[in-house]
N, C-alpha and C positions, 0 to 999 in steps of 0.2 A: 864562755859560759858564765851565766849570772850567779848571784848568790842564792843559796837555798833558803826558801821561806819557811821559818819554823814558828810554831805557836806554843805557848805555854798551856798546860792542860788545866784549864779552869773547869771544864766539864769532860766527862769520859766520852769515848766514842759511842757507846750505847745511848747515853743521854742526848748527844747531838743527833743521832739517827732517829730517836723517838721524837725529838722536837721537830725534825724535818717532816716526819710522818703526820704530826698533828697540825702543822702550820698550813694555813690556807693562802696566805699572801705570797705570790711568786717572787717578789723582790726579797722577802725575808728568806725564802727557801734558797735562793741563789747565794745570799750572804752566808747562810749556814753551810751550804755545800763548799764554799771556798774554805771556810774554817775546817770543815771535816776533811777535805783533801789535804790541807796543810798539816793537819794533825796525824792522819793515817799514813800519808806518803809524802813527806817533805820534798818539795821540788822547787824549781825556780818559779817566779811569779808568772813568767810567760807560759810555762807549761800548765800551771794551775788555771790560768785564765783560759787557755785553749781547751782544757778538759771540762771546765764548768760553764763555758759560754759567756764569760764576762770579759772585762778589759783588764789589762795589766795594771792600769791606774787604780781600778777598784780593788784589786788584790793588794796593791801596795798601801792603800788606805785602810782596808779592813783588818789586815793582820796586826799592825801596830795598835789599832784601837782595841782589838780583842785582847792582845797581850797586856795592855794597860788596865782595861776596865772590865774585861769579861764580856758576857753577852750583852750587858747593858750598854757597852760602848758601841756595839754595832747595831743593836735593835732599838733605835730611838722611837720617837713618837710617830714617825712615818711622814708621808708627803701630805700636803694640804692641811686643812683645818683652820680654825679661828684662834690662833695662839695669841694674837695681839688685840683681841676684842675688848671693848670697854665694858660690855655686859654679856651675860649668857643669853641664849634665846628666850628662856623663860622670863628673865628680868626685862628683856625688851618688850615682851608681850604685856607684862605687868605695867611697865612704864606707859605704854600706849592705851591702856584700858580707860583712863579718864577721858582721853580724847575720843574714844569710841562712844562713851556714854554721852558726851556733849554732842557728838554728831547725831546720835539717835534722837536727841531733843530738837534737832534742827540747826544747831550752831555750826558754824564753819570753822574748822581748824586749819590755820595756815601753816605753811612750812616755817615761817619765821617764828611763830609761837612755839612750835615743836622744837625748833633749833635752840631757842633760848632756854626752854625747859630742859632739854637734853644737856646743854652746856652746864646748867646749874646742877643737874643730877650727877654728871660725871666729874665736875669740878675743874674743868679746863676748857679752853676755847677749842672749837672744832671747825674744820673747814666745811663749807657748804656741801661738798661732794660726799662727805661722811654721812651727813644727815640724809641726803637724797638716797644713798645706798641703803641706809638704815630703814627708810620708809619703803623702798622697793622690796627689801628683804622681808618686810612684814606685811606685804600685800597692799600697801597704800599706793594710790596713783592720783595724778592730778586730773580731776574731772572739771573741765571748764569749756563751755561752748565757744567755738570760733566765731568771730564777728562776721566773717564771710567765708564762702567756700574757697578752698585752696586754688581750684582751677578757674574761678570766675574771672571774667574780664569786664571791666567797667564800660568799655566802649561798646561791647556787644549788648550789654544790658540797656545802655542809653539808646542804641539803635532799635532794640526791641520795643522800648517804650514809645518811640516816635512812630513806628510803623504798626503798632498794634491797634486794633479797633477800639474806639471809645464807646463807652456804654451810654 
């Protein structure tokens, strides 16, 4: 038989139940259910995991985090997001505004110009893929006509010119 998982009472049982009722994110609800189960009926991590529909590993990671830091320890910022972004979305739009104005007057803004301006604005060198993702995220795309059709064959074109009727 394994060790019994115990939690310190940072919040009361009623507070935890109320928080579960208010919560909309299913991941957060599962985390809170693990804590509530360990608070109300301390059991082994395996039994708590079986009862809440989570893994033993999740129970083993949640309970110590809750014991140390309370709810802030288990309810972090969540999955996804732009935590390492150089600028916010509004700052990105403001940064691109002069390029939009120049494009409206007929000037062409190249990726290289935007790359250099972005590096100067951020204050560090950036990989070209960062700039391309930045432009794609803000709705910019490369509009450039192709010199020839993708499926064109030069031999077929020459044959057509030889056999076509002359005017």
